[in-house]
N, C-alpha and C positions, 0 to 999 in steps of 0.2 A: 565632550565626546563626541554626542551627533552629531554636530555642525563640523569635525573636522572626518567625518566618512564611517562613523562606527555604527551600523545598525542597530535597535533596539533588540534585537537576541543578544548579539555580544556585546552591549552596555549590560544586560541583566545577568549576562556568564562574569562579567568582571566583577562586578558587585558585588555577589556569592562570593564567588571566588577570595574578594580581599575580606569578606564576613560582612559586610556594612549592612546593617539591617534597614528595612522597607521600612516604609508606614506603617504596613498591616503587622511587621513584625514576622512575615512569612519569608518565602525564597522572592529572590526578583524573577521578574517573567517580564516579557515583551509588550503584554497589556501594560502592566502600569506602569512601564516606563511613558510608553507613548500616551496616558493619561497623562501624567506629569507635563509632557512636553505641552499640553494642550492648556494648564492652569494659569490664567493670567494675573493670580495671586502673585508668582514669584517675580512680577514687572510692577508691583504693586498697584496692581487694578483689580477690580471686584464685578462678578455679575451677579445681581441676583436675581433669584427665584428664576436659577436654570430647572427647578422641578417643582412638580405640585402635587397636590390629593385635593382632590374631590372631596361634598361635605360630608364629614363622618366616613368618609375611605382608609384603606387602611394600606394602600400601594401609592407610596412617590412615583409619579409620571415624568419622564423627560419633558422639558418645557419646548415645543415644536411651534411657538405661536399661538398657540392656544389661550395663553395669558401674558399677561405684559412682564417684561424684565427689565431691568434697570442696571446699566455699565457705568461704574464710577472708578476714574480713573488718579492714580497719587494718591490714595486714602492707605495703602499700608508702603512699609519701606520695601524697596526693590531689594534683591539677591541676586539680580543681572539684568542686562542693558536691556532697553529695547529692540533696540536693533540685532542684538541675539536673537531674541523672541521670534521677531519676525519672522526673520532668515529661518529660525529653525521647522516653523508652520508651515515656508515655501518649501523650503525642504521635506518635510512631510509629506505635506500635498500632494509632489513630484513622484515622492515615493511611492504611496499609495494611490495614486489612479490608472487605475490601470485600465488599456484597451479591451475592445469587445474579443478582443480572441485570447484572452487571458487562460481559458481552460479548454485551448485545441487544441492542445497539443496531442497526437494520434498515439503517444505513447505514457499519456497520463495513465495513470491509475495501476499498470503492468510492469512499471521499474523499481525493481529491486535492489539494495545493496546487501554487496557481502556479510555487509553485521547485524544484517536481520531485520532492517527497519524499511524504510521506503524511500525512494529519491519522490522529492518534486518539483513542478515543474516554476519556476519566478519568473515572468515575465518584466524583468528588468530593462536597463537600455538593450544591454547585449543579454537575451534572452538564455537562461544556466539551467541548469539541473543540480540538486541540492541534496541530501541524506536529509531525514528528519531530526536526525542525532547529533547533526554536524556543532552543536551548542548547548548539545547536552550538559548537565552538570552531574548526570551518572551515566558513567561509561560514554562518555564522550566520542563518535565515529569518527575516524582520522582519515577517513576516504577523500580525495579531491571533487570538489566542483567542479563542473564540466560545461561546457557550452551546449545549447539545444543548436545550432547550426553542424558542430563537429558530429553530434548525436544521427542527424539528417544525414552526413555525408557518411558515416556509418554505414549505416540501412542501404541508402542506394548504393554503398560499394558491394556490398555483400547481396543486393540481391542482382547486380550487372553479373556477380563471380555466378552464383549461384544459376542464373541465366543460361551466363557460357558454358557448363559444365553440370547441367541438368542429367544428362546421359551417363554424368560418370560420377554420381554421387547419390542422385537419389533413385537412378534403377536399380542397382548393385541395394541397397537399403528394401526396394521391395521384393528382391527376388530373395534374400536373406531373410525375411520372413515365412517368404511364403517355403523356403526348405524347411525352417522351424518347424512348419506346419505340418509336416510328414517325416518328422525325428519321433524317436520315441516320447511318450506320456513322461515329463520330468518326474523325480525322484520327489519331488515337493505334492503334484498330484495325485499320484498316488499313493504317498501319505495323507492326504486328506479324505479321498475316499474309503481306505482302510479305515481311518477315525469315525465314516459315517455310517458302515455297514458296523463297526462295533455299539454305535450310539442306537440302531437299529434293533440291533438284538437285545441290546439291556432295556429298550424300551417293552419289546414283546414279552421278557421273562418281569421285569414288574406286574405287566398285565397279565400273566400267568399264577403270579405271587398274590395280585389281588382278588383275582376269583376263586384263586382257593382260602381266600382268607386269612392268609399267612401276614398280610398289611393291610391298613385299611383305607378306604378311599380315597380320605384327605390325604393320605403320605403319598399315595400313589398319583394322585392330579399334582401334587409338589413337584414329586419328580420328573413326574413326564414332562410340565411345565419347563423345568430346567432340561431336559433333554433337546427338547424341540428350539429352545432357544438355540441350543451348541449346532441343532442340526443346521437351522436357517445360516448360522452363522458362516459355517463350511460351504453351505450351497450358493451362499453371496461369492465366496473367495471364490470358488471354482465357477463360477460365474463368470468371475472377471477375469482371470487365467486364461478362461475359454478362448473370450471373446478377445481379449489384447491382440494377438497377431493380425484376427479378422479386421479390425478398427484401425489398425496399424496401418494397414496396409490400402486402406480405402481414403487415408488423408493422405498418406503420401502420394497416394495415384490421384489423387484432388490437388496437389501441392505441383506435382512436373506438368499439371494441366495449366492451373494457374498462373506460375513462375513464367511460363512463355508470351502468354499473351494479356497482360495486365502489368499496366504501368507500377512503378513501387509507391507510389504516394496511396493509390487505392491498394497493395498487399498488406498495412499492417493492419485492417482489417477482420482481414480474409486469411491470412495465412499464420500471424504473430501472435502468439499464446502469453509468453512473457519474456521479461528479458531482467538478465541481472548483472550486476555492471560493480564495479570497484573504484571507479572514478578516474580510468586511466583504459580498461578497455570493456567493453558490453559483448556478452554471447545472450546472442538470440535463440530465444525457443521457440521452434516452429512447429505446424501444426505434424502429424505423424511420430513425435517425439524427436526431429532431426535439432540439433542445438550447432550452432555456427558463432564464433567469438571472433571481435574484430575491435582491431585498437581503436582512440579516439583519437 
């Protein structure tokens, strides 16, 4: 299967689907498959002393030349040909040998899949993006892979559109946020403020009851801590809601300035927050909360 083009992950999924037991009687995975591919015993050979331990040592170490090792040919009945084994080693080394730019993609770590998992960058002959749940045995992701070159084209295309239409897209968003700052306070904020006032009143009543000996000091302190925790939570929410508009305006203003004078390659680190993809489209979320979708 490996020589026919199936990767280690796909082989593991196939074996699990066929209910074929693994050597350790656990679920197959790509690590187990790759270990088997390296085993010379399947062509009838044995390498003695792959591992060693120091005198009275409790742990075994991989022998990387510290000790002598011995390779014995044709001492076991082979189950595959030597030619197939060597071809598998060549293919395995080709697939695992990565150029220095393996993790250099500017979209690495921020590309999420609509299934809830993450897309990861695979630096194959044609670099591509693949969901981490593509070969999962549980709730397998059906979203397709997509080429890294198409990803960059979508990003560059979005940047060009935004540069050409910044006045029509970004400036109206800034005006809307400024307008919302001038609007009456929302019902949610009013409700939170009312809750804060009620908690403060309860705190004063508890203090009065404690000073009159109606409740113990221990009971008072316990209830006071609960009220203080609730007040702190409300204050955090109010602070966040009050500052959202100003923060969005600042970020959108910065976006407007950056988009006109920065290359698309440098913009990824400056304005891009996260990306959501279904393998067919990508939705770029920029600073200021602006979201723009492009086809792949």
